[in-house]
C-alpha positions in Angstrom: 0.0 0.0 0.0 1.3 3.4 -0.9 2.1 6.0 1.8 -0.4 8.8 1.8 0.7 12.4 1.4 -1.1 15.7 1.7 -3.6 14.3 4.2 -4.3 17.6 5.8 -4.2 21.0 4.0 -5.1 24.6 4.7 -7.3 26.5 2.3 -8.7 30.0 2.4 -11.2 31.4 -0.1 -11.5 33.4 -3.3 -13.4 36.3 -1.7 -10.8 39.0 -2.7 -9.3 37.2 -5.7 -8.5 39.5 -8.5 -5.8 40.5 -11.0 -5.2 44.1 -10.1 -1.4 43.8 -9.9 0.3 41.5 -12.4 3.0 40.2 -10.1 4.0 37.2 -12.2 4.4 36.4 -15.8 1.1 34.5 -16.0 -1.0 37.4 -14.9 -2.6 39.8 -17.3 -4.4 42.8 -15.8 -6.4 43.2 -19.0 -8.2 39.9 -18.4 -11.4 40.0 -16.4 -11.9 37.5 -13.6 -15.4 36.2 -12.9 -15.3 36.3 -9.1 -18.6 34.3 -8.8 -17.2 31.6 -10.9 -13.8 31.6 -9.2 -15.6 31.2 -5.8 -17.6 28.2 -7.2 -14.4 26.7 -8.6 -12.7 27.1 -5.2 -15.6 25.5 -3.4 -15.7 22.6 -5.8 -12.0 22.1 -5.4 -12.4 22.0 -1.6 -15.1 19.4 -2.1 -13.0 17.4 -4.5 -10.1 17.3 -2.0 -12.4 16.2 0.8 -13.8 13.4 -1.3 -10.3 12.2 -2.1 -9.8 11.8 1.6 -7.9 15.0 2.4 -8.8 16.9 5.6 -9.3 20.5 4.7 -8.9 23.2 7.3 -10.7 26.2 6.0 -9.9 29.8 7.1 -11.2 33.1 5.8 -8.9 34.8 3.3 -6.9 37.9 4.3 -8.9 41.0 3.6 -8.2 42.7 0.3 -5.4 40.3 -0.6 -5.7 39.5 -4.3 -3.6 36.4 -4.0 -4.7 35.3 -0.5 -6.5 32.3 -2.1 -3.0 30.8 -2.8 -2.3 29.5 0.7 0.6 27.3 -0.6 2.7 30.4 -0.6 2.2 31.0 3.2 5.0 28.7 4.3 6.6 25.3 4.4 5.7 22.8 7.1 7.4 19.8 8.5 6.4 18.1 11.8 5.4 20.9 14.2 7.4 23.6 12.5 6.6 26.0 9.7 9.0 28.3 7.9 7.0 31.3 6.9 7.2 33.0 3.6 8.7 36.4 2.5 6.5 37.4 -0.4 6.6 40.1 -3.1 5.5 43.6 -2.3 1.8 43.2 -3.2 1.5 40.1 -1.1 3.1 41.5 2.1 -0.2 41.9 3.9 -0.6 38.1 3.8 2.5 37.5 5.9 1.2 38.5 9.4 -2.1 36.9 8.7 -0.4 33.6 7.7 1.8 33.8 10.8 -1.3 34.3 13.0 -3.2 31.4 11.4 -0.3 28.9 11.4 0.7 29.8 14.9 -2.9 29.4 16.0 -2.8 25.9 14.7 0.0 25.1 17.2 2.9 25.2 14.8 6.3 26.7 15.7 6.5 29.6 13.3 10.0 30.5 12.0 10.7 33.7 10.1 12.7 33.3 6.9 16.0 35.3 6.6 15.5 35.8 2.9 12.8 35.9 0.2 10.9 32.6 0.2 7.7 31.5 -1.6 6.8 28.7 0.8 5.4 25.4 -0.5 4.8 26.9 -3.9 8.5 26.9 -4.4 9.4 24.0 -2.1 7.9 20.5 -2.7 8.7 17.6 -0.4 9.1 14.1 -1.8 9.9 12.0 1.2 13.1 13.5 2.7 13.9 15.2 -0.6 12.8 18.8 -1.1 12.6 20.3 -4.6 13.3 24.0 -4.1 13.2 26.8 -6.6 15.5 29.8 -6.8 16.1 33.1 -8.5 12.5 34.2 -8.9 10.6 34.0 -5.7 13.1 32.2 -3.4 16.6 33.3 -2.5 19.0 30.4 -3.0 20.4 31.1 0.4 17.1 29.7 1.8 18.2 26.2 0.6 20.7 25.8 3.4 18.4 27.4 5.9 15.6 25.0 5.1 17.9 22.0 5.3 19.3 23.1 8.7 15.9 24.0 10.1 13.6 21.2 8.8 16.1 18.5 7.9 15.3 18.1 4.3 17.8 17.1 1.6 17.3 20.1 -0.6 17.5 19.8 -4.4 18.0 23.4 -5.5 16.6 24.0 -9.0 16.1 26.9 -11.3 13.4 27.2 -14.0 14.0 29.0 -17.3 13.7 32.8 -17.1 11.3 34.9 -19.2 13.4 36.5 -21.9 12.6 39.7 -23.7 13.1 40.5 -27.5 16.7 41.5 -26.7 17.6 38.3 -25.1 17.5 39.8 -21.6 15.8 38.5 -18.5 12.5 40.1 -17.9 12.1 42.0 -14.6 8.5 42.2 -13.3 7.2 45.8 -13.5 5.3 45.4 -10.2 7.6 43.4 -8.0 11.0 44.4 -9.4 12.0 40.7 -9.3 13.1 38.5 -12.2 10.2 36.7 -13.9 9.5 33.3 -15.3 6.4 31.4 -16.4 7.6 28.9 -13.8 8.2 31.6 -11.2 7.2 29.0 -8.5 8.5 25.5 -9.0 5.1 23.9 -8.4 4.3 24.9 -12.0 7.1 22.8 -13.3 7.3 19.7 -11.1 4.8 17.7 -9.1 5.1 15.0 -6.4 2.7 12.1 -7.1 3.8 9.9 -4.2 7.1 9.3 -2.4 9.5 8.2 -5.1 7.4 9.3 -8.1 7.3 12.8 -9.6 6.1 14.4 -12.8 8.2 17.1 -14.3 8.7 19.2 -17.4 12.3 19.1 -18.5 11.9 22.1 -20.8 10.9 24.2 -17.8 14.4 23.9 -16.2 17.8 25.2 -17.0 20.3 22.4 -18.1 22.0 22.1 -14.7 18.7 21.6 -13.0 17.6 19.0 -15.6 20.8 17.1 -14.8 20.1 17.1 -11.1 16.6 15.7 -11.6 17.7 13.1 -14.1 20.3 11.9 -11.7 17.9 11.2 -8.8 17.1 7.5 -8.2 13.3 8.0 -8.2 10.6 7.3 -10.8 9.8 10.2 -13.1 7.1 11.1 -15.6 8.1 13.6 -18.2 5.6 16.3 -19.1 5.5 18.3 -22.3 6.0 22.1 -22.3 2.6 22.5 -23.9 0.8 20.6 -21.1 2.8 22.4 -18.4 2.1 25.9 -19.8 -1.4 25.6 -21.3 -2.7 22.9 -19.0 -1.0 23.9 -15.7 -0.6 20.1 -15.4 2.2 20.0 -12.8 0.2 22.2 -10.4 -1.7 19.3 -8.9 -2.2 17.8 -5.5 -1.9 14.0 -4.8 -2.8 11.9 -1.9 -0.4 9.2 -3.0 -3.4 7.3 -4.3 -5.6 10.0 -6.0 -4.3 12.8 -8.1 -6.4 16.0 -8.4 -5.1 17.6 -11.6 -5.8 19.6 -14.7 -8.6 18.5 -17.1 -6.4 19.8 -19.9 -3.5 17.4 -19.7 -4.5 14.1 -21.3 -0.9 12.8 -21.7 0.0 13.3 -18.1 -3.3 12.0 -16.9 -2.8 8.8 -18.9 0.7 8.4 -17.6 -0.4 8.9 -14.0 -3.1 6.3 -14.3 -0.6 3.9 -15.9 1.3 4.2 -12.6 -1.7 2.9 -10.7 -3.0 6.3 -9.5 -6.6 7.5 -9.8 -7.1 10.9 -11.3 -9.8 13.5 -10.7 -9.9 16.5 -13.1 -12.0 19.5 -11.9 -12.7 22.3 -14.4 -10.8 25.5 -13.5 -10.8 28.5 -15.7 -10.7 31.5 -13.3 -8.3 30.6 -10.4 -5.5 30.2 -13.0 -5.8 33.8 -14.1 -3.8 34.8 -11.0 -0.9 32.6 -12.0 -1.9 29.8 -9.7 -3.8 26.5 -10.0 -4.8 23.5 -7.9 -1.6 23.0 -5.8 -1.4 26.7 -5.1 -4.7 26.8 -3.3 -3.7 24.4 -0.5 -0.9 24.4 2.0 0.1 20.9 3.3 0.2 20.7 7.1 1.3 17.1 7.6 4.7 16.9 6.0 6.8 14.4 8.0 
C-alpha cells in the first residue's frame, strides 16, 4: 500500500481574488476575472479534495489580498514547524495573517531570513525537497531549510522569461526576475514518495541534470501541457491525483502508474498565475 501524502491541508477562499497587480508572468491585468465563478471553482476544489480523503482546514482569506487564495505560498511545514514566507511587495499583507493562522494551529513559526515563496517553491518528496531559486526564493534559503527542517534540498532553477533583446524580464510590479515557472510547483509535481512528474523544458540544463540523476521514478511532461494545462500544479494523496482537465498525456501516464485521477474544471483561479496546488498548504509533511 502506498504511503499517503497531503492528508491535511489549509485553504482560504476566493473572496478577494482579482488580478489588479500583475505580479507574475502568467497574470494579465487586462483579463477579467469572474469572481462568482472563481468562488464556485474554489468551493468545488475543496469538495474534491475532501472526497479524495484530504482533511481541509478552512480559514477566511486575508482581507483585500488579491492572492490570498493561494495558501501554498504562506510557508513550508514539517512536523510541528513552519518556515514562513517572505513574499513580493503586493502580497506582504498576507504574511502577518499567515503567521497568526499557522501559529494558532499550534505550529512553531519560523521567520525566513531571505525571500521565500513557501510550499509553492518547495515541494517535499519523502526526505527530498525540490526547491526553486532566483525568482521567488533566494538560493540562500536552501541551506536554511535544510538546517531548520532537515530536508535534503535539491536546488533548482526554471528557465527565465526573456525579452526581445535576449535579456531576463524584470517584473514591473515586484522588481523581481520573472519566469512562467516563477514558482516550482508549475514545473514539477510530487505524485507519491519516489514518483514525480516534471517538465524538462521548464528547467535550466544544470537543474535538468540534477533531476535526471535522482534515483526515483519520473514522468516527463510536455512544455505544452505544463504551460497551457498547468498540469504540474496538482495535489496528490499518493493514491488519488487532483489535476488539470487539460493534460491528457500526463493523466494517462499517472493512471498507468496505478493512481486514480480527478480533473475538476478550473478557468478563473488560474488567471492569477496559480492553480490546484497553489490553493492548498500541506500541514502534515513528515
